[in-house]
N, C-alpha and C positions, 0 to 999 in steps of 0.2 A: 504493499499500499504505500509505504514511504517514498519508494522510488517512483512509482506512478505519480504520487502527489507532487513531488519535486519537479518531474518533467512537465506535468500539467501547469504548475506555477510558472516555470520558465516560458512555456509556450504563451501563457497569458500575458507576462509581463513584457514580451518582446514587442517593441513599438512598431507602428505603422511607419512605414516609411515618412584755406583761409584761416579762420579762428575756430577754436574748439567749439564754442556755443553755436556757431553757424552750422555745425554739422549735427546738431542735437534735433534728431528726427527719429520717427519710429524705426526700429531695427529688428532684425530677426531675433526670435526669442532665445537663441543659444548665445546671444550677446549680451543678455541681461543678467543682473541689474546694471543700470548705466554707471560706468566708472566715474570716479571724481573728475570734474572738469578742471583743466589747467587754466587759471585766471591771471590776467595781467596783474601784477602786484601793486601798481600805482593806484593809490586811492582816488586820484583824479578821474579815474574811470568808474567810480562808485556813484551811484545816485545821491543826490543831495536831499536834505530834509524835505524841501519843497517838492521834490519828486516822489515822495513816498506817502502822499495823502491817500489814506485808505479809501475814502468815499470815491475819489477819481479813479483809483486803480480798480475798484470793484465794479464800477461802471464800465471801464475799459475792458475788463475780462468778461463782464455779462454773465450769461448762463453757463460758462465754462467753469465757473467757481464751484467746486465740489468740496464742501466741508468734511466729508467722509476721507478725502485723501489729501487735502491741503489745509494749512493753517497758517495764520498771520503771526500769531504769537507762539511762544515755546509750548507745545503741546504735552499732555501726560504720556506716560509710556505706552507703547503699542505692542511690545514683545509678548509672545506667547510662550509660557512656561512648558515644561514637560507634562505637567498634569493638564494644562489647557490643551496641548497637542492630542493628549489621549481622550480627553473630552470631546474634543473637535472630531476624533475619529469615531466616537460613539454616535455623534449627531449626523455625520456625514453618511449619506446613502451609499450602500455597498454597490459597487458597479455591476451591472446586469450580467456581464460576462463572467464575474466571479460567482454570482449567485447560480448560473447555470453549469458550473464546473462539475464534472462527473468525477466521483471519488472512487467508485467501484471498478473493478477489473474483470468484468464478465458476470454471468448469472450466479456463479458460485460464491462471489465475494459482494456482500451487501453491506452498506453502512446505514446505521439507523439515523432517523431525523435528528435526534439530540446530538448524537456524535457528529454527524455531518455539519450541523449548525456550529458546534464548537470549532471543528476545523476549519470552517470558512472564516469564523471570527478570528481564528488564529492567523490564517493567511492575510486577513484584511489588516491585522495589526502590523504585518511586515511590509504590505505593499502600499499602505496609505501614504500619500505625499501631500501634506497641507501646505499652503502658502502662509509663511510666517511674516508678520508685518512690523516694520520699525520705523520711527520717525526719523527723517534725514534732513539736516540743515543744508540747503542749497546755497546759502550765502545771500549777502545783501543784494546781489545783482539779479536775484529772481524774486518774483512776486506772485502768489504768496511764497514766503521764504522756506516754509517747511512742507515736506512731502512724505506721505505714508507709503514707503516702498516695500514691495514684497520679495521674499527670498524663499528658496526651497529648502526644506528640512534635509540636511545632508550630514548629520552626525553619525549615521550608521548606514550600512547597506540595506536596500529595501527588498532584496531577493534572497531565495535560497535555492542553491548555494550562493553565497556572497559574491558580489561582483557588480551589481547594478545599483544606481543611486537616483535619487529624486532629482529631476531636471525640469526646467522650464519648457512648457510646450505651448502655451498661449500667453498673449499679453494685450493690454488695452492701453489707450494713450490718454493723458490728461494735458489739457492746455494750460500753460503758465505764461506770465509775462517775463520777458528777458530784457535787461537794460543793455543796450547795444549802442556803442560809440564808433563813429567813422571819423576819420581825420586824426590830426595830432595837435597837442598843446592847445592854445587858444582858438585854433581853426576847427577843433572837433565839434561834431554834432552828435548828441546822444538822445536816445528815446527808448520807450518801451515797445517792445515787439512781441507778438504771440509765438511761441514755440510749443511743439508737441513733445512730451515726456513720456516714453513707454514704461509701462510697469508690468511685472510678472502678474498674471491672473490665474494661472493653472500650472500645477506641477504633477508630473508622472514619473513612475519608475522606469527606467530605461538604461540601456548601455552608454 
């Protein structure tokens, strides 16, 4: 049973097939989360106090403002602890392909409903790949300044035998404002421009 179970599990988990900020646009999921952006260190390229009026910036961002994923002030912690990950696993719906997994090896070997349920729950505990969120400070040249960024839980392998890990498979984009300057010294012109910031929205166990 164990050999068949491991083979079935492996079959189940096999997947289906200028300036830094100017390149900030949606990218393939395997390039997420977005790496820290290299900023020009000169504070002359930072927005001034008059450029950070929240009312004006909210109006400029409009319906793109998503309080679930962005914050103007320092937000509370968004990390998921080990207990919360386990709780999330309990709340998350078991994938239909796992529920349909056949555990028997022919008519002579049958698995009772209770045993089958326990085995599937055990498998689900290993293959579940939650998206863990943490608040990230993008710096003064982004508005809103804070983004709730997703990461895949990768502290352990998600397969039996070990070797596969939770990796990003889907992403969504959120629109932020980016302080963008052109020119140099007193001749430069700076303004807020909209940019799309990709975020991990789903993780799966894969090679």
